[in-house]
Structures are given as structure tokens and as C-alpha cells.
MOPAC internal coordinates of N, CA, C and O (Angstrom, degrees):
PM7 1SCF
backbone

  N    0.0000 0     0.00 0     0.00 0    0    0    0
  C    1.4401 1     0.00 0     0.00 0    1    0    0
  C    1.5117 1   108.05 1     0.00 0    2    1    0
  O    1.2310 1   120.60 1   -37.37 1    3    2    1
  N    1.2966 1   116.46 1   142.63 1    3    2    1
  C    1.4732 1   121.50 1   177.75 1    5    3    2
  C    1.5011 1   109.51 1  -134.71 1    6    5    3
  O    1.2310 1   120.57 1   -39.56 1    7    6    5
  N    1.3246 1   116.52 1   140.44 1    7    6    5
  C    1.4565 1   120.97 1   175.68 1    9    7    6
  C    1.5044 1   108.49 1  -160.48 1   10    9    7
  O    1.2310 1   120.90 1   -17.76 1   11   10    9
  N    1.3331 1   115.89 1   162.24 1   11   10    9
  C    1.4629 1   120.07 1   176.01 1   13   11   10
  C    1.5068 1   108.86 1  -134.36 1   14   13   11
  O    1.2310 1   121.73 1   -20.24 1   15   14   13
  N    1.3248 1   114.30 1   159.76 1   15   14   13
  C    1.4661 1   120.14 1   177.87 1   17   15   14
  C    1.5136 1   108.73 1  -144.12 1   18   17   15
  O    1.2310 1   120.19 1   -33.23 1   19   18   17
  N    1.3429 1   117.25 1   146.77 1   19   18   17
  C    1.4584 1   118.61 1  -179.74 1   21   19   18
  C    1.5310 1   111.18 1   -73.05 1   22   21   19
  O    1.2310 1   121.41 1   -34.92 1   23   22   21
  N    1.3354 1   114.91 1   145.08 1   23   22   21
  C    1.4401 1   120.91 1   175.20 1   25   23   22
  C    1.5321 1   108.04 1  -135.10 1   26   25   23
  O    1.2310 1   120.92 1   -41.22 1   27   26   25
  N    1.3256 1   115.84 1   138.78 1   27   26   25
  C    1.4406 1   120.88 1   175.13 1   29   27   26
  C    1.5070 1   111.29 1   -81.83 1   30   29   27
  O    1.2310 1   119.05 1   -52.75 1   31   30   29
  N    1.2992 1   119.42 1   127.25 1   31   30   29
  C    1.4473 1   125.51 1  -176.94 1   33   31   30
  C    1.5098 1   109.51 1  -117.76 1   34   33   31
  O    1.2310 1   120.67 1   -53.31 1   35   34   33
  N    1.3019 1   116.32 1   126.69 1   35   34   33
  C    1.4499 1   122.67 1   178.26 1   37   35   34
  C    1.5392 1   107.49 1   -83.95 1   38   37   35
  O    1.2310 1   121.44 1   -61.01 1   39   38   37
  N    1.3227 1   114.85 1   118.99 1   39   38   37
  C    1.4429 1   120.93 1   179.71 1   41   39   38
  C    1.5416 1   110.44 1   -72.57 1   42   41   39
  O    1.2310 1   119.28 1   -43.45 1   43   42   41
  N    1.3298 1   118.98 1   136.55 1   43   42   41
  C    1.4784 1   120.10 1   177.37 1   45   43   42
  C    1.5027 1   111.44 1   -57.18 1   46   45   43
  O    1.2310 1   120.38 1   -45.13 1   47   46   45
  N    1.3204 1   116.89 1   134.87 1   47   46   45
  C    1.4364 1   121.44 1   177.17 1   49   47   46
  C    1.5109 1   114.65 1    72.52 1   50   49   47
  O    1.2310 1   119.89 1  -169.68 1   51   50   49
  N    1.3213 1   117.81 1    10.32 1   51   50   49
  C    1.4579 1   120.99 1  -177.54 1   53   51   50
  C    1.5278 1   107.65 1  -136.92 1   54   53   51
  O    1.2310 1   120.99 1   -37.07 1   55   54   53
  N    1.2974 1   115.70 1   142.93 1   55   54   53
  C    1.4846 1   118.89 1  -179.57 1   57   55   54
  C    1.5441 1   111.53 1   -88.62 1   58   57   55
  O    1.2310 1   120.41 1   176.52 1   59   58   57
  N    1.3140 1   116.82 1    -3.48 1   59   58   57
  C    1.4579 1   120.11 1   179.92 1   61   59   58
  C    1.5105 1   110.46 1   -92.92 1   62   61   59
  O    1.2310 1   121.39 1   -29.32 1   63   62   61
  N    1.3182 1   114.94 1   150.68 1   63   62   61
  C    1.4843 1   120.49 1   176.96 1   65   63   62
  C    1.5303 1   110.12 1  -101.71 1   66   65   63
  O    1.2310 1   121.64 1   -19.26 1   67   66   65
  N    1.2562 1   114.46 1   160.74 1   67   66   65
  C    1.4723 1   123.80 1   176.45 1   69   67   66
  C    1.5150 1   106.11 1  -127.51 1   70   69   67
  O    1.2310 1   120.16 1   -31.43 1   71   70   69
  N    1.3201 1   117.31 1   148.57 1   71   70   69
  C    1.4542 1   120.93 1   178.94 1   73   71   70
  C    1.5096 1   110.01 1   -89.72 1   74   73   71
  O    1.2310 1   120.32 1   -64.12 1   75   74   73
  N    1.3083 1   116.99 1   115.88 1   75   74   73
  C    1.4482 1   124.50 1   173.98 1   77   75   74
  C    1.5175 1   108.37 1  -104.23 1   78   77   75
  O    1.2310 1   120.21 1     6.42 1   79   78   77
  N    1.3160 1   117.21 1  -173.58 1   79   78   77
  C    1.4590 1   122.34 1   177.78 1   81   79   78
  C    1.5092 1   110.02 1  -129.09 1   82   81   79
  O    1.2310 1   120.95 1   -41.06 1   83   82   81
  N    1.3366 1   115.79 1   138.94 1   83   82   81
  C    1.4604 1   122.58 1   171.68 1   85   83   82
  C    1.5158 1   105.28 1  -111.00 1   86   85   83
  O    1.2310 1   122.11 1   -59.72 1   87   86   85
  N    1.3229 1   113.56 1   120.28 1   87   86   85
  C    1.4743 1   122.61 1  -179.39 1   89   87   86
  C    1.5166 1   109.50 1   -99.24 1   90   89   87
  O    1.2310 1   119.63 1   -45.66 1   91   90   89
  N    1.3048 1   118.32 1   134.34 1   91   90   89
  C    1.4677 1   123.86 1   178.64 1   93   91   90
  C    1.5267 1   108.83 1  -119.91 1   94   93   91
  O    1.2310 1   121.13 1   -49.35 1   95   94   93
  N    1.3129 1   115.45 1   130.65 1   95   94   93
  C    1.4737 1   122.39 1   177.62 1   97   95   94
  C    1.5318 1   107.01 1  -124.92 1   98   97   95
  O    1.2310 1   121.19 1   -57.04 1   99   98   97
  N    1.3190 1   115.33 1   122.96 1   99   98   97
  C    1.4564 1   121.63 1  -175.73 1  101   99   98
  C    1.5063 1   109.25 1  -118.37 1  102  101   99
  O    1.2310 1   121.39 1   -43.07 1  103  102  101
  N    1.3401 1   114.95 1   136.93 1  103  102  101
  C    1.4565 1   120.09 1   176.66 1  105  103  102
  C    1.5190 1   107.64 1  -131.75 1  106  105  103
  O    1.2310 1   121.68 1   -46.20 1  107  106  105
  N    1.3393 1   114.39 1   133.80 1  107  106  105
  C    1.4674 1   119.82 1  -178.63 1  109  107  106
  C    1.5377 1   107.58 1  -144.60 1  110  109  107
  O    1.2310 1   121.30 1   -86.60 1  111  110  109
  N    1.3029 1   115.11 1    93.40 1  111  110  109
  C    1.4814 1   120.95 1   179.36 1  113  111  110
  C    1.4876 1   113.06 1   -99.36 1  114  113  111
  O    1.2310 1   120.34 1  -161.33 1  115  114  113
  N    1.3478 1   116.96 1    18.67 1  115  114  113
  C    1.4482 1   119.98 1  -175.51 1  117  115  114
  C    1.5478 1   110.71 1   -74.79 1  118  117  115
  O    1.2310 1   121.07 1   -29.79 1  119  118  117
  N    1.3027 1   115.56 1   150.21 1  119  118  117
  C    1.4509 1   121.02 1   167.83 1  121  119  118
  C    1.5099 1   109.05 1   -78.71 1  122  121  119
  O    1.2310 1   120.11 1   -21.71 1  123  122  121
  N    1.3250 1   117.39 1   158.29 1  123  122  121
  C    1.4630 1   121.43 1   179.21 1  125  123  122
  C    1.5348 1   109.29 1   -57.09 1  126  125  123
  O    1.2310 1   120.69 1   -45.45 1  127  126  125
  N    1.3139 1   116.30 1   134.55 1  127  126  125
  C    1.4600 1   121.72 1   178.25 1  129  127  126
  C    1.5193 1   113.93 1    84.33 1  130  129  127
  O    1.2310 1   119.16 1  -178.95 1  131  130  129
  N    1.3232 1   119.21 1     1.05 1  131  130  129
  C    1.4407 1   121.67 1  -178.57 1  133  131  130
  C    1.5304 1   110.70 1   -69.78 1  134  133  131
  O    1.2310 1   120.47 1   -35.53 1  135  134  133
  N    1.3170 1   116.71 1   144.47 1  135  134  133
  C    1.4527 1   121.88 1   177.18 1  137  135  134
  C    1.5448 1   112.70 1   -88.37 1  138  137  135
  O    1.2310 1   121.07 1   173.76 1  139  138  137
  N    1.3152 1   115.55 1    -6.24 1  139  138  137
  C    1.4663 1   119.88 1  -179.79 1  141  139  138
  C    1.5211 1   110.03 1   -69.67 1  142  141  139
  O    1.2310 1   120.83 1   -29.92 1  143  142  141
  N    1.3285 1   116.01 1   150.08 1  143  142  141
  C    1.4610 1   121.31 1  -178.90 1  145  143  142
  C    1.5044 1   109.48 1   -89.32 1  146  145  143
  O    1.2310 1   119.87 1   -34.05 1  147  146  145
  N    1.3419 1   117.86 1   145.95 1  147  146  145
  C    1.4820 1   119.96 1   171.65 1  149  147  146
  C    1.5446 1   108.95 1   -73.34 1  150  149  147
  O    1.2310 1   120.70 1    -6.95 1  151  150  149
  N    1.3053 1   116.27 1   173.05 1  151  150  149
  C    1.4405 1   120.41 1  -179.37 1  153  151  150
  C    1.5219 1   110.06 1  -117.93 1  154  153  151
  O    1.2310 1   121.18 1   -35.84 1  155  154  153
  N    1.3277 1   115.34 1   144.16 1  155  154  153
  C    1.4694 1   119.69 1   174.96 1  157  155  154
  C    1.5279 1   105.98 1  -137.37 1  158  157  155
  O    1.2310 1   121.86 1   -36.69 1  159  158  157
  N    1.3326 1   114.05 1   143.31 1  159  158  157
  C    1.4608 1   121.75 1  -179.60 1  161  159  158
  C    1.5150 1   107.23 1  -132.11 1  162  161  159
  O    1.2310 1   120.65 1   -47.23 1  163  162  161
  N    1.3349 1   116.37 1   132.77 1  163  162  161
  C    1.4362 1   122.26 1   179.43 1  165  163  162
  C    1.5200 1   109.42 1  -111.99 1  166  165  163
  O    1.2310 1   120.58 1   -35.98 1  167  166  165
  N    1.3376 1   116.49 1   144.02 1  167  166  165
  C    1.4601 1   121.72 1   176.23 1  169  167  166
  C    1.5272 1   107.64 1  -139.50 1  170  169  167
  O    1.2310 1   120.59 1   -36.00 1  171  170  169
  N    1.3403 1   116.48 1   144.00 1  171  170  169
  C    1.4539 1   121.02 1   176.80 1  173  171  170
  C    1.5383 1   109.56 1  -105.86 1  174  173  171
  O    1.2310 1   121.40 1   -34.81 1  175  174  173
  N    1.3229 1   114.93 1   145.19 1  175  174  173
  C    1.4759 1   120.63 1   171.07 1  177  175  174
  C    1.5234 1   108.82 1  -138.49 1  178  177  175
  O    1.2310 1   119.00 1   -29.17 1  179  178  177
  N    1.3061 1   119.51 1   150.83 1  179  178  177
  C    1.4427 1   121.33 1  -179.30 1  181  179  178
  C    1.5377 1   113.99 1   -75.77 1  182  181  179
  O    1.2310 1   120.04 1   169.88 1  183  182  181
  N    1.3303 1   117.53 1   -10.12 1  183  182  181
  C    1.4575 1   122.93 1  -178.76 1  185  183  182
  C    1.4972 1   110.15 1  -149.51 1  186  185  183
  O    1.2310 1   120.74 1     4.43 1  187  186  185
  N    1.3460 1   116.19 1  -175.57 1  187  186  185
  C    1.4632 1   119.72 1  -175.90 1  189  187  186
  C    1.5411 1   111.20 1  -111.49 1  190  189  187
  O    1.2310 1   119.90 1  -151.59 1  191  190  189
  N    1.2883 1   117.80 1    28.41 1  191  190  189
  C    1.4799 1   121.23 1   179.93 1  193  191  190
  C    1.5223 1   109.64 1   -64.56 1  194  193  191
  O    1.2310 1   121.54 1   -34.05 1  195  194  193
  N    1.3365 1   114.65 1   145.95 1  195  194  193
  C    1.4637 1   121.50 1  -178.88 1  197  195  194
  C    1.5189 1   113.29 1   -63.97 1  198  197  195
  O    1.2310 1   119.68 1   162.26 1  199  198  197
  N    1.3104 1   118.21 1   -17.74 1  199  198  197
  C    1.4786 1   120.33 1   179.88 1  201  199  198
  C    1.5129 1   111.45 1   -63.15 1  202  201  199
  O    1.2310 1   120.56 1   153.31 1  203  202  201
  N    1.3272 1   116.54 1   -26.69 1  203  202  201
  C    1.4737 1   118.61 1  -177.72 1  205  203  202
  C    1.5330 1   112.78 1   -65.49 1  206  205  203
  O    1.2310 1   119.29 1   124.18 1  207  206  205
  N    1.3446 1   118.96 1   -55.82 1  207  206  205
  C    1.4949 1   115.82 1   175.74 1  209  207  206
  C    1.4843 1   113.20 1   -61.42 1  210  209  207
  O    1.2310 1   119.56 1   148.53 1  211  210  209
  N    1.3182 1   118.45 1   -31.47 1  211  210  209
  C    1.4759 1   121.55 1   177.48 1  213  211  210
  C    1.5284 1   110.12 1   -62.51 1  214  213  211
  O    1.2310 1   120.05 1   137.33 1  215  214  213
  N    1.3067 1   117.51 1   -42.67 1  215  214  213
  C    1.4547 1   121.65 1   177.02 1  217  215  214
  C    1.4924 1   113.24 1   -70.41 1  218  217  215
  O    1.2310 1   121.02 1   135.37 1  219  218  217
  N    1.3510 1   115.65 1   -44.63 1  219  218  217
  C    1.4684 1   120.55 1  -179.64 1  221  219  218
  C    1.5140 1   112.12 1   -59.07 1  222  221  219
  O    1.2310 1   120.62 1   140.90 1  223  222  221
  N    1.3527 1   116.41 1   -39.10 1  223  222  221
  C    1.4864 1   122.07 1  -174.13 1  225  223  222
  C    1.5131 1   113.89 1  -105.03 1  226  225  223
  O    1.2310 1   120.89 1  -160.02 1  227  226  225
  N    1.3163 1   115.90 1    19.98 1  227  226  225
  C    1.5057 1   120.49 1  -176.17 1  229  227  226
  C    1.5189 1   112.02 1   -55.51 1  230  229  227
  O    1.2310 1   119.76 1   143.66 1  231  230  229
  N    1.3234 1   118.06 1   -36.34 1  231  230  229
  C    1.4899 1   120.50 1  -176.50 1  233  231  230
  C    1.5319 1   112.48 1   -99.46 1  234  233  231
  O    1.2310 1   119.77 1  -173.36 1  235  234  233
  N    1.3383 1   118.05 1     6.64 1  235  234  233
  C    1.4435 1   121.99 1  -179.31 1  237  235  234
  C    1.5180 1   111.55 1   -90.01 1  238  237  235
  O    1.2310 1   121.07 1   -38.03 1  239  238  237
  N    1.3381 1   115.57 1   141.97 1  239  238  237
  C    1.4273 1   121.07 1   168.42 1  241  239  238
  C    1.5141 1   106.79 1  -140.12 1  242  241  239
  O    1.2310 1   120.52 1   -36.95 1  243  242  241
  N    1.3323 1   116.62 1   143.05 1  243  242  241
  C    1.4160 1   120.81 1  -178.50 1  245  243  242
  C    1.5224 1   111.09 1   143.75 1  246  245  243
  O    1.2310 1   120.11 1    26.29 1  247  246  245
  N    1.3161 1   117.40 1  -153.71 1  247  246  245
  C    1.4599 1   123.11 1  -179.10 1  249  247  246
  C    1.5319 1   107.73 1   -99.82 1  250  249  247
  O    1.2310 1   121.83 1   -46.52 1  251  250  249
  N    1.3314 1   114.10 1   133.48 1  251  250  249
  C    1.4671 1   120.45 1   179.67 1  253  251  250
  C    1.5188 1   108.65 1  -124.45 1  254  253  251
  O    1.2310 1   120.18 1   -57.31 1  255  254  253
  N    1.2974 1   117.26 1   122.69 1  255  254  253
  C    1.4732 1   122.63 1   174.05 1  257  255  254
  C    1.5501 1   106.45 1   -96.78 1  258  257  255
  O    1.2310 1   121.80 1   -57.24 1  259  258  257
  N    1.3176 1   114.16 1   122.76 1  259  258  257
  C    1.4633 1   118.54 1   179.43 1  261  259  258
  C    1.5447 1   108.97 1  -152.11 1  262  261  259
  O    1.2310 1   121.39 1   -10.20 1  263  262  261
  N    1.3146 1   114.95 1   169.80 1  263  262  261
  C    1.4651 1   118.76 1   179.83 1  265  263  262
  C    1.5233 1   110.37 1   -79.70 1  266  265  263
  O    1.2310 1   120.65 1     7.70 1  267  266  265
  N    1.2979 1   116.35 1  -172.30 1  267  266  265
  C    1.4611 1   121.32 1  -173.71 1  269  267  266
  C    1.5411 1   114.00 1   -85.19 1  270  269  267
  O    1.2310 1   119.85 1  -165.24 1  271  270  269
  N    1.3199 1   117.89 1    14.76 1  271  270  269
  C    1.4646 1   121.52 1   177.62 1  273  271  270
  C    1.5114 1   110.22 1   -56.20 1  274  273  271
  O    1.2310 1   120.51 1   -55.79 1  275  274  273
  N    1.3296 1   116.64 1   124.21 1  275  274  273
  C    1.4771 1   121.71 1  -174.77 1  277  275  274
  C    1.5479 1   111.12 1   -62.31 1  278  277  275
  O    1.2310 1   118.98 1   158.55 1  279  278  277
  N    1.2950 1   119.55 1   -21.45 1  279  278  277
  C    1.4587 1   121.29 1   178.23 1  281  279  278
  C    1.5197 1   114.48 1   -63.85 1  282  281  279
  O    1.2310 1   119.81 1   160.78 1  283  282  281
  N    1.3478 1   117.97 1   -19.22 1  283  282  281
  C    1.4455 1   121.68 1   177.10 1  285  283  282
  C    1.5479 1   112.34 1   -82.93 1  286  285  283
  O    1.2310 1   119.80 1   162.38 1  287  286  285
  N    1.3444 1   117.98 1   -17.62 1  287  286  285
  C    1.4464 1   120.63 1  -171.95 1  289  287  286
  C    1.5392 1   113.55 1   -58.03 1  290  289  287
  O    1.2310 1   120.12 1   141.85 1  291  290  289
  N    1.3019 1   117.37 1   -38.15 1  291  290  289
  C    1.4605 1   119.74 1  -178.21 1  293  291  290
  C    1.5133 1   110.91 1   -62.85 1  294  293  291
  O    1.2310 1   119.57 1   152.32 1  295  294  293
  N    1.2946 1   118.43 1   -27.68 1  295  294  293
  C    1.4721 1   122.74 1  -179.63 1  297  295  294
  C    1.5324 1   111.66 1   -63.93 1  298  297  295
  O    1.2310 1   120.33 1   152.27 1  299  298  297
  N    1.3311 1   116.98 1   -27.73 1  299  298  297
  C    1.4440 1   120.68 1  -174.35 1  301  299  298
  C    1.5292 1   112.95 1   -93.30 1  302  301  299
  O    1.2310 1   119.57 1   172.70 1  303  302  301
  N    1.3357 1   118.42 1    -7.30 1  303  302  301
  C    1.4758 1   122.40 1  -171.62 1  305  303  302
  C    1.5463 1   114.62 1   -67.04 1  306  305  303
  O    1.2310 1   119.95 1   140.50 1  307  306  305
  N    1.3297 1   117.71 1   -39.50 1  307  306  305
  C    1.4731 1   119.66 1  -173.75 1  309  307  306
  C    1.5206 1   113.73 1   -88.49 1  310  309  307
  O    1.2310 1   120.00 1   174.13 1  311  310  309
  N    1.3138 1   117.60 1    -5.87 1  311  310  309
  C    1.4662 1   121.00 1   177.47 1  313  311  310
  C    1.4913 1   116.21 1    89.65 1  314  313  311
  O    1.2310 1   119.86 1   174.94 1  315  314  313
  N    1.3474 1   117.88 1    -5.06 1  315  314  313
  C    1.4525 1   120.49 1   177.06 1  317  315  314
  C    1.4986 1   114.88 1   -72.43 1  318  317  315
  O    1.2310 1   121.02 1   152.50 1  319  318  317
  N    1.3240 1   115.66 1   -27.50 1  319  318  317
  C    1.4541 1   123.07 1   178.54 1  321  319  318
  C    1.5030 1   108.11 1  -120.07 1  322  321  319
  O    1.2310 1   121.18 1   -53.69 1  323  322  321
  N    1.3311 1   115.35 1   126.31 1  323  322  321
  C    1.4655 1   122.37 1   176.92 1  325  323  322
  C    1.5181 1   109.75 1   -97.43 1  326  325  323
  O    1.2310 1   121.21 1   -48.87 1  327  326  325
  N    1.3494 1   115.29 1   131.13 1  327  326  325
  C    1.4716 1   120.39 1  -178.27 1  329  327  326
  C    1.5157 1   110.25 1   -79.77 1  330  329  327
  O    1.2310 1   121.65 1   -48.77 1  331  330  329
  N    1.3469 1   114.44 1   131.23 1  331  330  329
  C    1.4763 1   122.07 1   167.80 1  333  331  330
  C    1.5196 1   104.84 1  -117.53 1  334  333  331
  O    1.2310 1   120.50 1   -88.16 1  335  334  333
  N    1.3238 1   116.65 1    91.84 1  335  334  333
  C    1.4379 1   121.51 1  -172.15 1  337  335  334
  C    1.5190 1   113.92 1   -63.00 1  338  337  335
  O    1.2310 1   121.56 1   -24.65 1  339  338  337
  N    1.3000 1   114.61 1   155.35 1  339  338  337
  C    1.4979 1   120.44 1   179.11 1  341  339  338
  C    1.5639 1   107.59 1   -88.42 1  342  341  339
  O    1.2310 1   120.52 1   -63.64 1  343  342  341
  N    1.2898 1   116.61 1   116.36 1  343  342  341
  C    1.4620 1   121.63 1  -177.43 1  345  343  342
  C    1.5014 1   113.32 1   -71.78 1  346  345  343
  O    1.2310 1   119.49 1   161.68 1  347  346  345
  N    1.3411 1   118.58 1   -18.32 1  347  346  345
  C    1.4594 1   119.92 1   179.66 1  349  347  346
  C    1.5029 1   112.12 1   -60.35 1  350  349  347
  O    1.2310 1   120.33 1   143.90 1  351  350  349
  N    1.3541 1   116.98 1   -36.10 1  351  350  349
  C    1.4471 1   120.40 1  -179.98 1  353  351  350
  C    1.5316 1   110.40 1   -70.35 1  354  353  351
  O    1.2310 1   119.83 1   137.78 1  355  354  353
  N    1.2921 1   117.92 1   -42.22 1  355  354  353
  C    1.4800 1   121.64 1   178.00 1  357  355  354
  C    1.5318 1   108.57 1   -63.59 1  358  357  355
  O    1.2310 1   118.89 1   137.37 1  359  358  357
  N    1.2982 1   119.71 1   -42.63 1  359  358  357
  C    1.4311 1   122.85 1  -179.42 1  361  359  358
  C    1.5433 1   111.46 1   -60.78 1  362  361  359
  O    1.2310 1   120.20 1   139.84 1  363  362  361
  N    1.3417 1   117.22 1   -40.16 1  363  362  361
  C    1.4302 1   121.69 1   179.17 1  365  363  362
  C    1.5196 1   111.94 1   -58.14 1  366  365  363
  O    1.2310 1   121.23 1   137.05 1  367  366  365
  N    1.3305 1   115.26 1   -42.95 1  367  366  365
  C    1.4912 1   119.61 1  -179.46 1  369  367  366
  C    1.5225 1   109.88 1   -65.06 1  370  369  367
  O    1.2310 1   120.22 1   137.09 1  371  370  369
  N    1.3302 1   117.18 1   -42.91 1  371  370  369
  C    1.4541 1   120.97 1   178.56 1  373  371  370
  C    1.5460 1   110.04 1   -63.89 1  374  373  371
  O    1.2310 1   120.89 1   137.16 1  375  374  373
  N    1.3241 1   115.91 1   -42.84 1  375  374  373
  C    1.4582 1   119.44 1   178.86 1  377  375  374
  C    1.5490 1   111.18 1   -62.27 1  378  377  375
  O    1.2310 1   120.23 1   138.87 1  379  378  377
  N    1.3290 1   117.17 1   -41.13 1  379  378  377
  C    1.4557 1   120.81 1  -179.88 1  381  379  378
  C    1.5444 1   111.09 1   -61.16 1  382  381  379
  O    1.2310 1   120.83 1   139.13 1  383  382  381
  N    1.3328 1   116.01 1   -40.87 1  383  382  381
  C    1.4796 1   120.15 1   177.75 1  385  383  382
  C    1.5487 1   109.26 1   -66.10 1  386  385  383
  O    1.2310 1   120.67 1   138.75 1  387  386  385
  N    1.2932 1   116.33 1   -41.25 1  387  386  385
  C    1.4841 1   120.20 1   179.36 1  389  387  386
  C    1.5276 1   111.72 1   -61.85 1  390  389  387
  O    1.2310 1   120.36 1   141.04 1  391  390  389
  N    1.3274 1   116.92 1   -38.96 1  391  390  389
  C    1.4502 1   122.69 1   178.87 1  393  391  390
  C    1.5372 1   109.08 1   -64.19 1  394  393  391
  O    1.2310 1   120.40 1   136.42 1  395  394  393
  N    1.3395 1   116.83 1   -43.58 1  395  394  393
  C    1.4568 1   120.51 1   179.37 1  397  395  394
  C    1.5161 1   113.27 1   -70.26 1  398  397  395
  O    1.2310 1   120.82 1   140.25 1  399  398  397
  N    1.3469 1   116.03 1   -39.75 1  399  398  397
  C    1.4636 1   122.75 1  -176.93 1  401  399  398
  C    1.5078 1   109.46 1  -129.12 1  402  401  399
  O    1.2310 1   119.91 1   -99.77 1  403  402  401
  N    1.3152 1   117.77 1    80.23 1  403  402  401
  C    1.4910 1   120.28 1  -178.39 1  405  403  402
  C    1.5186 1   111.28 1   -62.10 1  406  405  403
  O    1.2310 1   121.08 1   -37.78 1  407  406  405
  N    1.3159 1   115.54 1   142.22 1  407  406  405
  C    1.4784 1   119.11 1   179.03 1  409  407  406
  C    1.5218 1   109.96 1   -99.18 1  410  409  407
  O    1.2310 1   120.10 1   180.00 1  411  410  409

């Protein structure tokens, strides 16, 4: 699983903050009932450019569940990473249409 969240970063020598990104990558290959712990890795970037997940996951191959952020799209192009899309985002769009046009 991959996701990012905005974080406010205080610049050295400046009282103003800048918005950076904290990326989280989670891996859980355990069988049901396993006592082993899953793994999580965090990375910081100063912006939300797609190059960051591409760099972070350069050596990864397998299935990746992530949201619809366009920055992840390049990861799926060569076939080494298979997309497992997040259905919460698709559901939100369907819900928004239903609210506007109730059936």
C-alpha cells in the first residue's frame, strides 16, 4: 500500500512553513494468524511530484494498492508493478453523483 499526506515543514531561519509530503509504504505478506509484524517505511519529499514514488519504489515489483493520484501511474506502465486501485475514491465519485441525482 502506498499513500502520502501533507506535512507542514518549518524552514530553517524562517518563521514560515512550507508544505512537504510524507509518503508511507506498507507491506504485509503475513498469512492469517501470523505473529510476524508487517513493515512500514516512511519517506519525506519537499513536494508531491510523481518522481518521488517512482524513486522510492524503483526496486519494487509486485502488487501496489494506492489511490488515484496520477503520480503513481508511471509505476504501472512497464508491468513490473500491478495496480490494485483504492475503491474508496471510486465510491466517492458515485456517491457524489447520487447526491446530485438521487435514484
